[in-house]
N, C-alpha and C positions, 0 to 999 in steps of 0.2 A: 563466447560463453553464453548459454541460453538465458540465464537469469538476469543479465545486465544489458540486454540488447534494447536500449532505449536512449533517446537523446532529446534535448529541448530545442525547439525552434526559437532562436534568439529573437527573430523579428516578432513572433507571436507573443513571447513573454514581454519584450520591450514595448510592444503595442499596448499590452495590458497596463503596463506601468505608466506610459506616457499619456494614454488616452483617458483612463479613468482612475488610475491609482493616485494621480497627483492631487486631486481635489478632495477636500473633506466633503462628507455627505451632508445632506440637507434634511435629515429625518430626525432632528433633535426632538427629544421628548418621547421617543419610542421606547416603551418599556422592554427591557431585556426578557425574552421568553424563558420560562423555566426549562430545565433540562428534561428531555423526554427519556425516561428510564427505559422505555421499550427499545429505543434506538441503542442505548448503551448495552442492553442485553443482546440485541441482534449483533452488535460488534463483537461482543464477547463470544457468542456462538461461532461467528465466522473465524475468529482467531483460533479457537479451539479446533475447529475442523482443519484449518491450515496446518497446525502443529501435528495433529494426528495423521493427516494425509501425507506430510513429508516423512514421518516415521515409517509409513507403509510403502513409500514410493521408491526410495533410492537404496541401492545395495552395491557397495564396492566389491569387486572380485579380484583376488590375487591369483595370477596365472603362474604356472610352473616356471616360466622364464623370468619371473620377477616383475613383469609389467602389471599395472593395475588399471582396470577399467570400471566404469560405473554402469549398472543395469537399472533402468527405470521399470521396476517390476509391474506396477499398476498399469503403465502405458502398454504393456505387452499382453494384458488380459483382455480378451474379447468382451467379456461380460462387463468390463469397467466403463466402456464407452457410453452406454446409456445411463449408467450411474452418475458419471461426472456431469451430465446435464443438470442433475439435481444439486450436486455438491460443488459445482464450480461457483464459489461465493465471491470471487473477485469483483464482479459487477456490483454486488450488494455493498461491498466496502465503499465503492465510489458513490453509490446512491446515498448511503449514510453520510459520507463526507460532504456531499452536496447539501444535504439538509442542515447539518451543523455548521458547515462553512458559510452558507448564506446567512444564517442567524448570527454568526460571529461577525461577519462583515457589516451587517446592519447595526450591531451593537457598537462596532468601531465608528460607523458613521454617526450614530446617535450621540456620541460623546465628542464629536468634532474631529475624530481621527481621519487619516487618509490612507490610501492604498499602500504607501511605503511602510507605515506603521503596521498595517495588517500583514504585509510581506515579512517584516522583521520578526513578528511573533511567530508566524508560520515557519519561517526558516529555522529560527532558534529551537522551536518545538521539535523539529524533525532531525536537524543535522547534528545537534550536540550529542545525542546517543550514537549516531552513526559515526561521528568522528572518533569516539572512544573505541567502537567496535573495530574500525579499520586499523587503528593504531595497535590494538592488542593482537589482531590477526597478523599484522605485518611482523611484529616482534616475535610472536609465537612461532610463525612459520620459518622465519630466519633462524630462530633457535633450533628448530627441528633440522634445518639444513646443516647447521654447525654440529649437531649431534650425529650426523651421518645418515639421516633419512634421505631416501632417493629423491632427486629433484622432481621426477615425474609424479611421485606421490604428493609432494608438496604443492606442485602446480594443480594437480587434480583437486586437492583439498581447498586450494584458494578459489578455484573456479566454482566448485560446488557450494562452498560456504558463502559465496557472495551472491547467491541467487536471490535472497530477499531484497537486495539493493535495487532491483528493477522496479519493485513496487514503490520504494521510497522515492525514486526519481520520477516515476509517472504520477504518483500522488502529489508530489510537490509541484510539478509542472501544472497539474490541473488546479491545485489550490491557489497558486500564484495568479492564475487568470480569473479567479472568482470576481474581483471587482469589475473587470471588463465584461465578463459573461453575465453578471447580475444586472449591469446597466442595460445590456442587450435584452435580457430576459424581461426587464421591467417595460421596455418599449415594445418588443415583439417576441413574446415567448415561443410561439409555435414556429415563427420564421427562423429564429435562432436555432432551435432544435433541428428543424428540417435542413437548415443550411449546414450544420455540423454533420448530419447524417449523409447529405449529398457529398460532402468532402470525403467521408469514410468510403462510400461506394466508389467514388472516383479513384481514390488511392488503391482500393482493392482491384479495380479494373486494370490499373497500370502496373500492378506488382509483378506480373509475369514478365513484362519487358524490362522493368527496372526494379529488381528485387529489393534493393536498399531503400527505395521509396516507401516500401510497406511499413517501415518503422516510424514514418511520420504519423501514422495512426496511433502511436503511443500518446500523441497529444490530442488529435481530433476525437478518437474513440472514447478515451477516458473523460475528456471534457464533455462529450455528449452524454455519457452515462451519469456524470456528475450533475448535468443539467436536469436529468430526471428527478434528482433529489430536490431541485428547486421547486418543481411542481408539487412534490410532497410537502415541502416546507410551506408553500403558499396555500395549502389546503385544497388544491384542485382535486386530488384523488379522494380526499375525505368527503367531498361533496358528491361523489358519484355513488350510485347504488351498488349493492353487492353483486348483482347480476352483471352490471357493467364491468366491474373489476374482474369477475370470473371470465367474462367474454374477452377482456383484454389479455388475460393470461393465456387463454386458449388460442387466441389469434396470433400472439407473438410466437408461441411454441409451434403452431401449425405452419407459420411462415418459416420458422427455423427448420422444420422437417422438410419443407419444400426446397429450400435453397441447398440443404445438405443432400437430400434425395436426388436432386438433379445433378449433383456433383460440382456445383458452383463453389462449395466450401466443404471441408472435411467434417465428418460427424464426430471427430474426436476434439472435445473442447480444450484439452491440453495443447493440442497442435494449434488450435485457433487462438490461443492465448498469446503466443509469441511468434511473430508479431500479431497484435490483435486485429480483428476484422469485424465485419457487420454482425456476425453471430453473437459476439459479446454484447452488442447494443440490444439485440433482440432478447437475450437473456436478462439484460438489465431492466428492460420494460416489464418482463414477467416478474422479476424479483421485486421491483418497486411496487407493483400491484399486490404481490403476495405480502410484502411488508405492511402495506396499508390494511389488507384484510386481516392479518394476524396481529395487528396492533392491540386490540383489546385483550387477547390472550397473553401476549408478551407483557402488557402492562400489569395484568394480574400477577403474573409470575415475578416480574421485577419489583412489585410492591412487597413481596415476602422478604422479611428482614435478612435472612441468611443469604438469599439470592442477591439482594442489593449489596450486602457486605462483600461477597465474593467478587461480584462484578466491579465494585468500586476498587477493591484491592488490585485486581488485575488491570482494570482500566487506567489506573494511575501509572502503570508500568507497561502499558500495552505495546508501545513502540520498542521498548527494551526486549520484551518477550519475543516480538516478531523478528527483530534483527538478530538476536542471539541464538534462537533455537536451532537454526540450521547449521551455523558454524560449530556449535557444541555437538550436534549430531555428527557432523563430518569429523570433528576431532575424536569423538568417542569411537566411531567405526574405524577411523584411521589407526588409532592405537591398538584396537583389537586385531587389525591385520598383522601387527608386529608380534602378536602373542600366539600361543597354541590354543587359545579359546576356540571352542567349536564354531565353525562358520558354515551353517546350512546353505545349500544351494538355493539361489533366488527362485522363488515361486513354489518351492516344495512345501509339504505340510509342516515340516520342522521350521522352515523359514517363517511361515505365517504364525506359528505358535510362539516364535521368538519376538514378534512385534510388540506385545504388551511389555515385555522386559525392556525393549529398546525405548519405548515411550516413558517408562518409569525412570530409566537412566537419564533421558533428556530432561525430564522434570527435576530430577535430583541435581543435575548440573545447572539448571536454570535458576534454582533458588538462590545460591550464592551470587550468581552473576547479576540477578535482578536486585539483590540486596546491595551489591557493590556499585552498580552502574545505573540503577533505576532512578537515583536521585537527580541524574542529569535531566530527567523529564520534569522535575519540579521547578516551578517558577511562579512569580506573581501572575495574576490574571491579566488579560489584555487591558482591563479597565484601569490598571495601575501602571501601565507601561509608558515610557517616554521614547518617542521615535528617534532614529538615527538620521543623519543626513541622507538625502535620496541617493547621492552618488555612492555612498557606502553600501546601501542596500542593493543597488543594481550591480555593483562590483561583486558583492557576495554571491548573487545569483549566478553570474558568469563563472566565478571561481568554482562553485559547486558543480556546475554542469560540464566543466572541462574534463574531469576524470570520467564522468558518466558517459560522455560522448566517445571518449577513447575506449572505454570498455565495450560500448556498443559495436564498434567496428573491429576491435582487436581482441576482445575477450579480457576477462579479469585475470591478471597475472600478479605475481609477488611484487614486482616492481611497481605496478599500478596501485597495489594496495598501499604502499608507502606514499606514493604521490597523491592518492586520494585522501589519505589521512592528513597530509600536509595541507591540501586544498581545503578540506572541510574545517580544519583547525583555523586556517587563515580566515575563512568565512565567518566563523564564530567570533574571532577577534574583531573583524570589521563590523559585525552587528553589535558587539558589546553585550553588556548585561541588560536585563530588563529591570531597571531600578524601581523602587517603591517610593512614591511621594510621601514625605513625612506626614503631610496633613491628611493622608488617606490610608488608614490602617487596613491591613489585609483582612478579608472576612474569615470567620472561623472555618476550619476544615470540616467538610461534610462527607457523607457517604457517596456523594455523586462522583462517578468516574471522571477523572481528569483527562478526557480524551480530546477535548477542544478547549480553546481559551474562552 
């Protein structure tokens, strides 16, 4: 299944936890930086593009013999390949995650916290909404089977609806390694980035002989892109001239043109996304520089009260929106297949005109889902958390990545949905709540998007 082909390197994750997660930081007294509203706005724009793109991308087809297949309409359009160079925003997600993740880790260190506490808050922030999604999908699709829906249709909906989970797994793997990578970044920032880039290229060179090895880049690639966010957070790009940033954007895109023009990589960034390769790192370099250049404009837009309010409302439920939009799209289109509702042929003018209606339908379904499940993203800030035993945190990491690894090799199935829901729920129980210390009242709610602790 395309969307869940990712797995975690247990040695790499365990290395992060044993090497640098164990010790509290020594940066006490460091003031917690204020939220960068421009980053929140950039995240909001990326999330919007992802939802709109998915509504324009997939189209299930019911054949006369009763079989169902899925057509990726955008991937079949020749004009779309150069467009996706601009709108492939996944690297920007990880750049932004590197910025806020590094700041969050430094805040954890400043109050004497360690990497296990950091991992606890990160895991809870991401897997609680995912556990609810997997459980609802499992129960809903089993109900569909009992009502007589063809097993092929149910499995197709399970595999398609689970596509967002690859991002959850890759993002979580990168975030859990922030303490280790931050330590390496502090000692040798360029050597760390170049080392990760070298590992990416080495895996790309071997992927022809060992195709499964290519999925190791789910870790190396996204950790390298996340590392670009560290440079932004440290102000390295802010100290560069505008001409230098423009040159960096031009150079990274020129190198991308060279490696794709020579046939070393495909020029379709959707193909390069899964499994990821060097092209995504080059895009990440370009997008990190573009984010720095556009910071003043984004900041002015984000300072407008109505923009800040919308970004805050969506930001506090961003993971719920991301996880639920594709399952709801799959459920809506699957139900339409069972009716006499007009189904225009994929890629025709009628199909394109129907896309705004599809988007409106997804938004209408998202509103109650976000209202019902969005509260799972609410929790006290990391400054008010109390860590769990290190063994519980490590066990939770392993438990979470067991179904992810299974999905990577065997695809997401209905049975795996149930197993994944059980594993994610067990991980939540292992991590426990994030309690509030009685002597430290929670701060008043603000308009700032709750996308990071």
